[in-house]
N, C-alpha and C positions, 0 to 999 in steps of 0.2 A: 682585291689583291693589291699589295703595295708596289708602286712603281718607283725605282730609284730616281733621284733628282740629279741630273748631270749638268750643272751649270759650270761656269768657268772656274769657280773655286773648288768644285767637286767633280772634275772630269773623270777621274779614275777611281775604280773600286778598290784597287790595291796598287801600291808602289813599293818595290823592293830593290834596294841599292846593292849592286855587285861591284867587284873591283873595276870592271871596264864597261859596265852597262847598267841599265835600270829595267827591271821587269815591271810591266804594267798590265793591269786588267781593266778592260774597258767594255762595257755592255756584255759582260760575262765571258769575254774572250781575251786571250793573252797576246801580248806583243812585247817588243823590246825597243828601248831608246838608248842613245848614247848618253854620256854623263852631261852633255850640254842640252839635252832634251830633244835632239834630232831623232826622228824615227828610223830605226834599223829594220824592224819587222812590224808590219801593221798588226793591229789587234784582231787577228782572224784565227788564232790557234787555240786548241783545247788545252795545251800545256806548252811552256817554254822553260828551258833552263840552260845554263852554261855547262859545256862538257869539260873544257880545259881552259881555265882562266888565263894561263900563260900564253896560249895560242889563240884565244878568243874565238872559240867555236860555240855555236848556239844550236841546241837541239829543239825542234819544234814539232808538235804533233797536230796534224790536221786530220780529222776523222780518226781512223785506226792506224795510220801510218806516220812514222817519224822521218824527218829530213834534217840534214845538218847544214847550217849556214855560217858564213864568216861574219865579222862585225860590220861589214858593209851591207849585209842583208842578202848577199848572193849565195845560192846553193853551192856547196863545194863539189858536188857531183849530182848526177841524176837519180841516184839510188833512193829508194824509200824502204824503210825498215819496219818490221812488225814491232820490234822493241829495241831499246838501247839501255845498257847498264854500265855507267862509268865505273872503272876500276881505279878509284882514287888511290894514290900511293904506288901505282904500278906503271910509272912512266907516262901517265895521262892516257892510258889505253881505255877503250870502250868496247864492251862486248855487244855485238849486234846479233839480231835474229831476223832471218828472212826465210820465209817458206818452211818454217819448222827446223831450220838448221842455224847453228851458231858460228860466228867468226869473231875476229878482233880488228879494230881500227887503231892506228897509232894516234898520237896527240895532234897530228896535222890532218887527221881524217882519212888517211890512206889505209887501204886494206893490207894488213900484215899477215893475218891468218884468214883464209877464205871461209865463207859460210858453208861448211861441209861437216860440221860436228853435231852430235846429238846433245852434248852438254859441254860447257867450259866453266871451270871454277878456279878461283885463286886458291893456292895451297902453299903454305909456308912461304918460301922465297921463289915462287914460280907459279905456273899455270898447269892445271890438269885438263887434258883434252879427252873427252869420252867419244869414241868412234861408234858408228852404228853397228859394227860387227862385235860390239861389247869389249873390245880391247881399249886400253887406256894409255895415254902418253903423258909424260911429264916434261915440261920445258922450264929450265931455270931462268932467273932474271938475266943472267949473263948470256944465255942462249937466245933469249928474246931480243936482246940488243943486236944480235947478229942476223936476225931474220931479214930477208930482202922484202921490199914492198911488193905486194901482189895486187894487180889491178883488176883482173877479170876472173870469172869462174874457171875452175879447172876442167879439163876434159873428163869424160865419164870414166875412163880407165884409171884416172888418178884419184877419184873420189874416195875409194876405200881407205887409203892412207895418205892424204895430201901432205901432211907434215913430213912424212918420211921422204917424199919426193922433193919437197922444198928444201929440206935440210941436208939431203944426201951429200952434196959436195961442200956445204958450208960448215957443218958442225959434226964433229966426230964423237963427242961425248954426250950421247943422248940416252936417257933412261926410259925403258918401256916396261909396263906392267900388264899382266893378263889376268 
């Protein structure tokens, strides 16, 4: 079996330059350095990528869970997600999945739609939210900008239609499809 040679000239298996950082692969694992070569995340992750170049967030997968870090290498929260899907072109939002439910993070990594949905999709100029009761909600880009930041899980009685509860006093022009 061939063993790679990691001498000083060939330390990394891969180097990929990004606007604010450098993705590196070392001994089969991924990490992140700043543009000066200083380590941001040690090479211990299965995957790493930037979520939002403008706000400098890094997604890193260790085992089967994802965590989000800032460019100092600090986790932005204690949450670990089953999956992350950046919605490029939609204000830097990221779709998150945790325990089989979907939600959305804003470009700063704050929860704006809690993980309470069966499915979330981009559609036209907005987002379609599929509830577990088979109803569907549509939120326009304008309405998304008006959403408050949500920090923790909703109480059980709010789970059925959390967006209705969130938007009740904030937005009057909401479209709902059944």
